[in-house]
N, C-alpha and C positions, 0 to 999 in steps of 0.2 A: 260519151264514148265508153266502151267496156275495155278496161285496162287490166292486163295480167302481169303478175310479178312471180315468175318461177324461182325455185331454189336453184342456186348455182351448183353445178355438178363437176366442173373442171377440178383436176387434182388440187386439193387443199385450197380451193377458192372459197373463202369464208365471208366474202362481202355479199351484200344484197343490194339490189338496184334502187330501192326506195326506203327511206326511213318512215316511221309512223307519221311524223310531221309532214312528209311529202304526200303520203296517202291522204291525210286530212285536207291538204290543199286541193287535191283533185276532187275529193268528195264535196267540198265546199262549193266547187264550180259545177256540181251536178253530174259528175262522172261516177261510174261504178268501178271499184277496184277490187280485184281478187288476188289474194296472196297465197302461195302454196304453204302448207303447214310447215313450220319450223324454218322457213326460208331466212328469217332474220336472227335466229338464235345465236349464231356465232358472231354476229355484230352487236349483240347486246339487246336485241329487240325480240320479245317473245310474242306468241300469237295473240295474247290478250291485249298487248299494246296496239297491234294492228286492228283488232276488233273495236277497241275504244276509239280509234281514229276513223272508223267507218268502213273498214274493209271486210270483205267476205273471205273466210278461210276455206280453201279447197285442199283436198288431200293429195292430189297427184298433179304432175306436170301435164299429163294428158288432159285433165280437166281445165287447167289454166289455158293451154293453147287452144283448146276447142271452143272456149267460151269468150275469148278476147279478140278485140279488133286491133289493139296495140299491145305488143309485148315489150316490156322494158326490162333489159337485162344488164349485167355488168360485162360479162365476157361473151365471145362469139358462141353460137350454138355448136355443140359437138355432135358427133355422128348419131348418137342415140336420139337426139332431138330433131334431126333433119325431117323425119317422117311426120312430126307433129305440126310442122309449119304449113299454113294454108295459103292458097293463092290470094293475093291482095292484102294479106295480113301485114301490118306495119311492125317491123322489128327495129327497135331503138336501142343500140348497144355498141360496144367496141367490136369491130370486125377484123381490121388489119388484113384485108383481102389479099394485098400484094404478096404477102408471105405464105399464102395458103390456097393453092389452086383447087384442092379438093373441096374446101369450103365454098370457094367461089362458084364452082360447078354446081354444088348442091343448092346454093341460094338462087342461081339462075334457073335451075330446074323447078324450084318451088314456086316461081312466079310471085314471090313475096316482094314487099317494098323494104329495102334495107337501107336504113339511115344510120350512118356510122358516126359515133361520137368523135372519132379521131380526125374527121375531115370537116366538121362544122367549123367555119372559118369567119372571123371578123374582118371588117374592111381593112384593118391594119395588118392582116395576115396572121394574127395570133389565133391560137386554137383553144377556145375557152373550155371545152370539155376534156381536153387532154391535160390542161394545166394542173388541176388538183392532183391527179394520179402521177403526173410527172414530178411534182413537188415531193410526193411521198417516195416515189421510186428513186429519185436523185439522192435523197437523204439516206434511204435504206441501202443504196448501193455501197455507200461508204461504211455503213454499219456492218453489212455482210462482208465486205472486203476486209475490214479490220479483223473480223472473226477468223476468216480463212487465211490470214497472214500468220495466225498462231501456229506454232510448230505441231501441236497435236492434230491440227486440221490439214497438215501437209504444207503449210506456208513457211516462209523464211524465218519465222520467229521474231518478227519485228513489231514493236509497239508503235502504233501509227504516230503518236505525238512525241515519242521519245521521252527522255527524262533529263534533268539538268546534267550536263556533261556528256550526253549521248545524243547523236543526231536523230531527228525525226525521220519518218519514212518519206519517200518521194512519191507523190500521187500525180498521175497524168490523167487529165480529163479531156476527152475528145468530143468537142461539141459544146458551144456556149449558150445553148437554149435553156429552157426551164430546167430540164434534168441536170444538165451540166452545171448550171449556176448553183443549184441547191446542193449538188454533190461537192462542188468546190468549197462552198461555204461550210458545209458539214465537216469536210476533211480539214479545212483551215481552222475551224473551231476546235477540233481535237488536237491541233498543234502540228499537223503535217506540213511539209513543204509541197505546195500545189502548183502545177502548171496546167493552165486551161487553154486549149487551142480551138480556133474557129476560123472559118474562111471569110467572115465578114469583118472588115476593119471597123465600121461603125459599132458593131457589137463588141468588139474587143476594147474600143475606147470606153464604152459604157461600163464594161466589166472592170476595167482598170480603175475606174472611179469608185465603184462600190465594193470592191474586194479588199480584204485586209492585207497587211504588208507581206504576209507569207504566201501570197498568191501571185504568180507571174502570168501574164497573158502572152500568147504567141500566135502568129499566123499559122494556120494548119497547112503544111505541105508534106508530101510523102517523104521528102528528104529529111525534114526536121523531126517527123514522127520517128523515123528509123534511127535518127541520131540520139534522141532522148530516151528511147525504149530501154537501152541497157542499164540506165540509171534509175529506172522506175520500179517501184515495189508493188504498186497497185495501179491498174489502168482501168478507167471507167469509160465504156463506150456509150456515148450519149448523143448519137447523130440521128437526125430525123429528116426525111424528105416526105412531106405530107402525102399520104396515100400510096407512096411508091416504096420499093425495096430500099433498104439502107445500103450505102456503098461499103465495100470491104476496105477498111483503112489499115487493118493489120493482116498481112498474108501469112500463110503457113511457114514460109521461109523465114519470116521475121522472128518466129519463136526461137530460132537458134541464137538470136542475139539477146534473149531475155534470160535473166538468172532463174535457176530452178527455185520453185516456191513463190515466184511472182504470181499475183492474182489478177485475172482479167474478169471484170464484171460487164457483161454485155446487156445494157438496158434496152438496146435497140432490137433485141431478139424477136419482139412482136412483129417487127417489120423485116425479118429475115436475118438480122444480126449484122454488126459492122466489123466483126472479126471473121476471117475466112474459116477458121476452125470452130466457129460457134455452131451449136445446135441446141434446140430448146430442152431445158431441164425442168424439174418440178420441185416443189418445196419438200417433197418426200426424198428425192434424190437430186440435190441441187447442183452438185459439182462433178466434174470429171477432169482428168489430167492428160495433157498431151505434151510430150517432151519435157516433163517436169513442171509445166506451167498449169496452174489451176484455173479452170474456166467455171464461172458462175453465170448461168444463162437461164434463170427462172423467168418464165414468160408472164407471170402475174405476180410480180414482186409485192405490190401493195396489198394483195390478198392475205399476207401474213399479219397485217395490222388492221383487221376489218373494222374495229370500233372507230378508228380514225378515218379510214378510207371511205367507208360507207357514207358517213355524214358529209365529208368533203365532196364526194361525188354527187350526192343528192343536191347539195347547195348549188352546184354548177348546172346540173341537168334539168332541175325542176322548172325553171322558166321556159325552157324550150319544150319540155314535155307537156306543159300546160297549153302552150300555143298549138301543138299538134293535136291535142285532145279537143280544144275549143273549136278549132277551125277545120280539122281534118288535114292530112299531110299535104294534099295538093294546094289548098288555099294558104296554109301556113308557109309552105315553101315559095309560093308566089309573092307573099308579103314580106318574107324574111329571107334575104339573100344568104345569111349565115346558115340557116337550116337547109336551104337549097344546096349549098356546098356539101352538106352531109349526105346527100343522096348518092349512093354507090351503085345499087342495083334496083331497077324498077321493071316489073313485069317481064322478067327474062332477058333484060338488056343491061349491060354495064354502062352506067351514065357518068361515072367519074373518070376524068381524063387519065389520071395517073394509073388507075387500076386497068383501064382499057389498054394502055401502052404496055403494061406488064403482061397482059394476056390477050394479045391481038387475035389469037386463034379462037377465042371463046365468043367473040361478038359477031 
């Protein structure tokens, strides 16, 4: 199969979808890989590394899309790339369709096959291609939250872990999945007092066993969220409904109960955000303020640490990518239910149930 690796062009997206080691694995299986020139530089991989791995270097995205049967990306195509996508071309990347009707319409019109990383699902309902970036995003959400709690950044002027004789910050984590777990562990490791909330009692039991002593677990209810918010200095939104829009757990009215300089980090922004006042931001312009409350809603948080993120992503996606290349997407999805769950759009039709429910008028 002919595989193309274009350069990511979303704002400050420095990741690349495949490391040279990943390219080598495809080439060893008899596949041809084309990489756009300088696609890996920001992740620490120059063109020469890809050439040594067996890739062909092409100068433009137009050449990559025109010559490839499967496009492997990190982030969803943006508007300038829509016209490059061909009918029946396989796109293997993060899409997050439920949060983007314009993208959904464009991919339906392209008649391409869209296989989304975020809905590839194991039998135990875990999301193997979302996990590595969720781990990064969870840890970085605390790192960024701590920065914006500083007074020069508009925050309260609180050190997350405090110092002897001074209380640490209170961190509220909404969602006990991979993002929430790593956020809670990171915040706790810095010495903050952490409350992590989830709607699953079994998950809360598990979290109570693995978390350090400065982390409390609590069942997530609207009543208790509203009760805890006034004491919270940093709130991490880490809720995920696979393939669907995230629910709004914080309403605009709730901001009145939050102290000025409180920081909200909405890691669910790729799926529409779990705060009513959230809208996507970029690494160039990451925050905005509403009623004195700082919102950090960067839609590609792991893109800020590409040397870590690219390798972690390739480690997860490579086995699935090899199956798709070896068998073709139809046979691979017939044999592997995990990959089949990743199919979101095929030949102008929405085939993912959650996305179809979000956009019933498009099918």
